[in-house]
C-alpha positions in Angstrom: 107.0 75.4 122.7 105.2 72.9 120.5 104.1 69.6 121.9 102.5 67.8 118.9 100.6 65.5 121.2 98.7 68.4 122.7 96.4 71.2 121.5 98.1 74.6 120.8 97.2 77.0 123.6 94.3 79.3 122.6 96.4 82.3 123.7 98.7 81.7 120.8 96.1 81.4 118.1 95.3 84.4 116.1 94.7 85.8 112.6 97.4 88.4 112.6 99.6 89.8 109.8 102.9 91.4 110.6 102.6 95.2 110.6 105.8 97.1 109.8 106.1 100.3 111.9 109.3 101.0 110.1 110.8 100.2 106.7 112.6 96.8 107.2 114.2 93.7 105.8 112.5 90.5 106.7 113.6 86.9 106.8 111.9 83.6 107.8 113.5 80.4 109.1 111.8 77.1 108.7 111.7 75.2 112.0 109.6 72.1 111.3 106.5 70.5 109.8 104.4 67.7 111.3 101.8 66.7 108.8 101.0 64.0 106.3 99.7 66.4 103.7 101.5 68.0 100.7 101.6 71.7 101.4 103.2 74.8 99.9 103.8 78.0 101.7 104.0 81.6 100.4 103.8 85.2 101.6 102.0 88.3 100.5 101.9 92.0 101.5 99.7 95.0 101.3 99.4 98.6 102.4 97.8 98.4 105.9 95.2 101.0 104.8 94.0 98.6 102.1 93.2 95.3 103.6 92.5 92.7 100.9 88.8 91.6 100.7 89.7 88.0 99.8 92.5 85.6 99.1 91.9 86.3 95.4 93.0 89.9 95.9 96.6 89.1 97.1 99.5 87.9 95.0 101.3 85.2 97.0 105.0 84.7 96.4 106.2 81.1 96.9 108.7 80.5 99.7 108.6 76.7 100.2 106.9 74.7 97.3 107.2 71.6 99.5 107.0 72.0 103.2 107.6 68.3 104.1 110.8 68.1 106.2 110.9 64.3 106.1 110.4 63.9 109.8 106.6 63.5 110.2 106.3 62.0 113.7 103.7 59.4 112.8 105.9 57.8 110.1 109.3 59.5 109.6 110.7 56.5 107.6 108.0 57.0 105.0 108.0 60.8 105.2 111.8 60.9 104.6 111.2 60.0 100.9 109.1 63.1 100.3 111.2 65.8 102.0 111.2 69.2 100.3 113.0 71.4 102.8 115.5 71.0 105.6 114.8 72.3 109.1 116.7 75.5 109.7 116.4 76.7 106.1 116.3 80.6 106.0 114.8 82.7 103.3 115.0 86.5 102.9 111.7 87.9 101.6 111.6 90.4 98.8 109.3 93.3 98.1 108.1 93.6 94.5 106.4 96.9 93.9 104.7 95.7 90.7 103.7 92.2 92.0 100.1 92.9 90.9 101.3 93.2 87.3 103.2 89.9 87.7 106.5 91.8 87.4 109.7 91.6 89.5 110.8 95.1 88.3 112.1 97.2 91.2 112.6 94.3 93.5 114.1 95.2 96.9 114.7 93.4 100.2 113.3 96.4 102.1 109.6 96.5 102.8 108.0 99.9 103.1 106.8 101.3 106.4 103.0 100.9 106.9 102.8 97.6 105.1 101.6 94.3 106.5 103.1 90.9 105.6 100.9 87.8 105.6 101.5 84.1 105.0 99.4 81.4 103.5 99.6 77.6 103.6 98.1 75.7 100.7 97.1 72.1 101.5 97.4 69.4 98.9 99.2 71.8 96.5 101.4 69.3 94.7 101.5 65.6 93.7 103.6 62.7 94.8 101.8 62.4 98.1 102.6 60.1 100.9 101.1 56.6 100.4 97.7 56.4 102.2 97.2 60.2 102.1 96.0 61.0 98.7 93.1 63.4 99.5 92.4 66.5 97.4 91.2 68.9 100.2 92.5 72.3 99.1 92.3 74.3 102.3 94.1 77.6 102.4 95.2 78.8 105.8 96.1 82.5 105.9 97.4 84.7 108.6 95.0 87.5 107.6 91.6 87.7 109.2 88.9 86.5 106.8 91.3 85.3 104.0 91.4 81.5 104.9 89.2 79.4 102.7 87.9 75.8 103.1 87.7 73.0 100.6 84.7 74.7 98.8 86.5 78.0 98.5 84.4 79.6 101.2 86.1 82.0 103.5 86.0 81.4 107.3 87.0 83.5 110.3 88.4 81.0 112.8 92.2 81.2 113.0 94.2 78.4 111.4 97.4 80.1 112.5 99.3 80.9 115.7 101.2 84.2 115.4 103.1 85.8 118.3 106.4 87.1 119.5 108.3 84.5 121.6 110.8 85.7 124.1 113.1 83.6 126.3 115.9 85.6 127.9 117.6 82.5 129.3 118.0 81.2 125.7 118.5 84.7 124.2 115.5 84.3 121.9 113.3 87.1 120.6 111.5 86.0 117.4 108.1 86.1 115.9 106.7 82.5 115.7 104.2 81.5 113.0 102.6 78.1 112.8 99.8 76.6 110.7 97.0 74.1 111.0 96.4 72.6 107.6 93.4 70.4 106.4 93.2 68.1 109.4 92.0 69.8 112.6 94.0 68.1 115.3 94.5 71.5 117.1 98.2 71.1 117.6 99.1 73.9 115.0 102.4 72.2 114.1 101.8 71.5 110.4 104.3 74.2 109.5 106.3 76.2 112.0 108.7 79.0 111.2 110.2 82.1 112.8 110.5 85.6 111.4 113.1 88.3 112.2 113.3 91.8 110.9 116.0 94.4 110.5 115.5 96.7 112.5 114.4 94.2 115.1 111.6 96.4 116.5 110.0 97.1 113.1 107.2 94.5 113.6 104.4 95.5 116.1 100.8 94.7 116.9 101.1 91.0 117.5 100.6 88.9 120.6 103.6 88.2 122.7 104.7 85.2 124.9 107.6 85.4 127.3 108.9 82.3 129.2 109.6 82.9 132.9 111.6 80.1 134.5 110.7 79.5 138.1 111.6 77.3 141.1 108.3 75.4 141.2 106.8 76.0 137.8 107.8 77.6 134.6 105.4 80.5 133.9 104.6 82.4 130.8 103.7 86.0 130.3 101.2 86.6 127.4 100.2 89.9 125.9 97.2 89.9 123.5 95.3 92.5 121.6 91.6 92.4 122.4 90.3 95.1 120.1 88.9 98.6 119.7 85.9 100.2 121.3 84.3 103.3 119.8 81.6 105.5 121.3 79.2 108.2 120.1 78.8 110.6 123.0 75.6 112.5 122.0 73.4 109.6 123.2 70.4 109.4 123.2 70.6 111.6 120.1 72.3 110.2 117.0 74.4 113.3 116.8 77.0 113.5 114.0 77.5 109.7 114.2 81.2 110.0 113.6 81.8 107.3 116.3 85.2 108.7 117.3 84.2 110.8 120.4 86.0 108.2 122.6 88.0 105.4 121.1 89.8 102.8 123.3 92.2 100.0 122.4 92.0 97.1 124.9 95.0 94.9 125.5 95.3 91.9 127.9 98.2 90.5 129.8 98.4 87.5 132.0 101.0 85.4 133.9 100.1 81.7 133.9 101.4 78.2 134.3 100.2 74.7 134.6 98.3 75.5 137.8 96.4 78.4 136.3 96.5 82.2 136.1 98.6 84.0 138.7 98.1 87.6 137.5 96.2 89.4 134.8 96.0 92.9 133.5 93.8 95.0 131.2 95.2 98.0 129.4 92.9 100.8 128.1 94.7 103.0 125.6 92.9 106.2 124.7 93.4 108.3 121.5 93.5 112.0 120.7 90.1 113.3 119.8 88.4 116.7 119.2 85.0 115.9 120.7 83.3 118.9 122.2 82.1 117.1 125.4 84.1 116.0 128.4 83.6 112.2 128.6 84.7 109.9 131.3 85.9 106.4 130.7 84.9 103.5 133.0 84.4 99.7 133.0 82.5 97.1 135.0 84.7 94.3 136.4 83.7 90.7 136.6 85.3 87.3 137.3 87.6 86.6 140.3 89.3 90.0 139.6 86.3 91.8 141.2 87.4 90.5 144.6 91.1 90.3 144.0 93.9 92.7 145.0 93.9 95.4 142.3 96.7 97.7 141.2 96.2 100.7 139.0 98.7 102.7 136.9 98.8 105.1 134.0 101.2 105.6 131.1 101.1 109.1 129.8 102.3 109.9 126.2 105.9 111.0 125.6 106.5 114.7 125.7 109.4 117.2 125.6 109.7 117.0 129.3 109.3 113.3 129.5 110.7 111.5 126.4 110.7 108.0 128.0 107.5 107.8 130.1 106.9 104.9 132.5 103.8 103.6 134.2 102.9 105.7 137.3 100.7 104.6 140.3 97.2 105.8 139.7 94.1 105.8 141.9 90.8 105.9 140.1 87.4 106.2 141.7 85.7 102.8 142.4 82.1 102.0 143.2 81.8 98.3 143.8 82.5 96.5 140.5 82.5 99.8 138.6 85.9 101.4 138.0 85.8 105.0 136.9 89.2 105.5 135.2 88.8 109.1 134.4 86.0 111.7 134.4 87.6 113.4 131.3 89.5 111.4 128.7 90.9 114.7 127.3 92.5 115.4 130.6 95.2 112.9 129.8 94.9 112.6 126.0 96.4 109.5 124.6 97.1 107.9 128.0 97.0 104.2 128.8 95.2 103.0 132.0 96.3 99.7 133.4 94.5 97.6 136.0 96.2 94.5 137.4 94.5 91.7 139.4 96.9 89.6 141.6 95.6 86.3 142.9 96.6 84.7 146.2 96.4 81.3 144.5 96.2 80.6 140.7 92.7 80.6 139.1 91.3 78.8 136.1 90.6 80.5 132.8 86.8 80.2 133.5 87.2 82.5 136.5 89.4 85.1 134.6 88.7 88.8 134.7 85.9 90.2 132.5 85.8 93.9 131.6 83.0 95.9 129.9 84.1 99.5 129.1 81.7 102.4 128.8 81.8 106.2 128.7 79.9 108.5 131.0 79.2 112.1 132.0 77.9 113.6 135.3 78.0 117.3 134.5 75.1 117.6 132.0 72.4 120.1 133.2 69.5 117.8 132.3 70.7 115.0 134.6 68.9 113.9 137.8 70.9 114.6 141.0 73.6 111.9 141.6 73.0 110.2 138.2 75.0 110.1 135.0 74.6 109.5 131.3 76.3 106.3 130.2 77.0 104.8 126.8 77.5 101.0 126.6 77.6 98.5 123.8 74.2 97.5 122.4 72.0 95.4 124.7 74.6 95.8 127.6 72.9 96.8 130.9 74.0 100.2 132.4 75.1 100.6 136.0 72.8 101.5 138.9 73.9 105.2 138.6 72.5 105.8 135.1 69.7 108.3 134.6 67.0 106.0 133.2 64.8 108.9 132.0 66.8 109.1 128.8 66.0 105.6 127.6 63.5 105.6 124.8 64.0 109.3 124.0 65.3 111.0 120.9 67.0 108.3 118.7 67.3 105.8 121.5 65.0 102.8 121.2 65.8 101.2 124.6 63.2 99.4 126.6 64.5 98.9 130.2 61.4 96.8 131.1 62.5 94.3 128.4 66.2 94.7 129.4 66.9 96.1 126.0 69.4 98.9 126.1 71.4 101.2 123.8 69.8 100.3 120.5 68.6 102.5 117.7 66.3 102.3 114.7 67.8 100.3 111.8 70.1 98.6 114.4 72.7 101.4 114.3 74.6 101.3 117.6 75.8 104.1 119.8 79.0 102.1 120.5 80.7 99.1 118.9 83.6 96.7 119.7 85.8 95.2 117.0 87.8 92.2 118.2 91.3 92.1 116.9 91.2 95.7 115.4 93.9 98.2 115.9 94.2 102.0 115.6 95.9 101.4 112.3 92.8 99.7 111.0 90.6 102.6 112.1 92.9 105.4 111.1 90.1 107.1 109.2 88.1 107.5 112.4 91.1 109.0 114.2 91.9 111.4 111.4 90.9 115.0 112.5 89.9 115.7 108.9 87.0 113.3 109.3 85.6 114.8 112.4 81.8 115.0 112.1 81.8 112.7 109.1 79.3 109.8 109.8 81.1 106.5 110.0 78.9 105.0 107.3 80.1 107.6 104.9 83.8 106.9 105.7 83.2 103.1 105.5 80.4 102.2 103.0 80.4 98.6 104.1 79.5 99.6 107.7 75.8 99.8 107.0 75.6 96.2 105.9 77.5 95.2 109.0 75.1 96.8 111.4 71.9 95.9 109.5 73.0 92.2 109.6 73.9 92.4 113.3 77.5 91.7 112.5 76.8 88.8 110.3 78.0 90.4 107.0 80.9 92.8 106.1 82.9 91.8 109.1 85.9 93.5 107.7 84.1 96.7 106.9 86.8 98.8 108.5 89.7 97.3 106.5 
C-alpha cells in the first residue's frame, strides 16, 4: 500500500479518530517507520460528545517511546543503531477512567461505547538522534481534526495522518490502517504506519475505507469517504426558529479507480428523522463528467420489523437536466439513503469527477408562482432556473440576484451550512427531538463566532 518514493494518495488522508459504536477491546500493531526523526507515539480517548478543544486537553498514553525501527530506507545501516521497536510489535490499549487525574485506578482493556480513540506522533521527542539530523522541530501530528500543532505550538487543520479501513479479500485482510507524516513534509505519510483491530471487529465505524480489487488488466481500488453534513432551515426567507435541523443530510462518496483514472463513482445522501412541520424535498445539482454519464439510482430504507436486513432497491427520481430531485418529501422515507452512481465508458481524471450541490425545495406553498418552487441552498450558491425569485431580498433574506448574491442574511447567519468531515454523532444535539425549535446558536455557543468570521474561527464549534 505504501510506496515511500511516492506521495500518499489524497483519498487516504484524513483527520479521523476511531469511533466505537460498541464497547470493545483495541490493539495496534506496528508495521514500519520511514523517517530520520526521533519520534514517540501515543494514544488518547474521549467521549464523542465532548471533542477536545486542543491537544492540551487530552491525556496521551505512551505506546512507543521510540518509533525508529532501524530500517530507515535512506540509511538503514546508520538507523539500525537507533532502533526502538521491532516491526510487527503489537500492543493492547487500555482504558483508564481516571486518566485526567493521572491515575490508573479502574484500568480495563474494554473501551466504552460512544468513545473515540485518537493517536498522536511527537516529532523530536527524545535525544540520541541520528547523526546529521539533530533538529528540534517539535511538531505534533494528531488524528483529531484541529489538534495537530506546528513547531510554534499553533494548531493547524491540514491532515498529517492517513486513517482508513483497508480490505483485501485475496489476502484475508480487514484492518484499520493509520500512518503519520512527521516534521518533514515529503507527502509519503510513511513516517509511522500501524494497523488497529478491535474486538468485536465491527465496533469501529465512521472512517474511510479502501478495498483492493485485483483485475486482469489493472488492479483497482474501491474507496468510501465521508464528505460531511448538510443542514437546512426550511422557513426561508424567514429566519424561523433557526434550529437548522429541518433537513439534515450526511454525504458519503465512493469511487472505483486505478492507474488509468476513475471508472465509477457514487454519492450517498443519508437523511435523518426530523419533526419539521413542512414537507421538504431533497435535490442536488450534478456537475463534472457525471452529468453526461450513465446514471443509476437506488434507495436504502431503514430496517423495520418487516425488513430487518434492508438492501438497496432500484429507484427512479425526477430529473430536470443537471438537477436531480431525489424526493419531494424527505419525511416520506424518513432515514433513507439515496444513492446515485455514475459509470464511465472509459476512465476519467480526478479533475473531471462528479460534483454535487444538495439543496432542499418545496412546490406546494400557496404563495408560489405557478411552476416555480422555493429552494434553500448554501450561502452564495446560485439557485436553479425553477426558483421563485420574488422571495429574494424579502423578510430576513438579504440576497441580491443582480449581484449574484444568494441565500445570505444579516450578520452573516446562513439558511444552510455544510460541515466537511462531520458526522451525525458530532451533531447529535441538532438531531435530538428535545432540541426542536431551539436556535442552533443556543445549542452551540461557539456557532456565532464561526458564522460571523465566515468560517475562519471556531471551526470545531459543533464538537
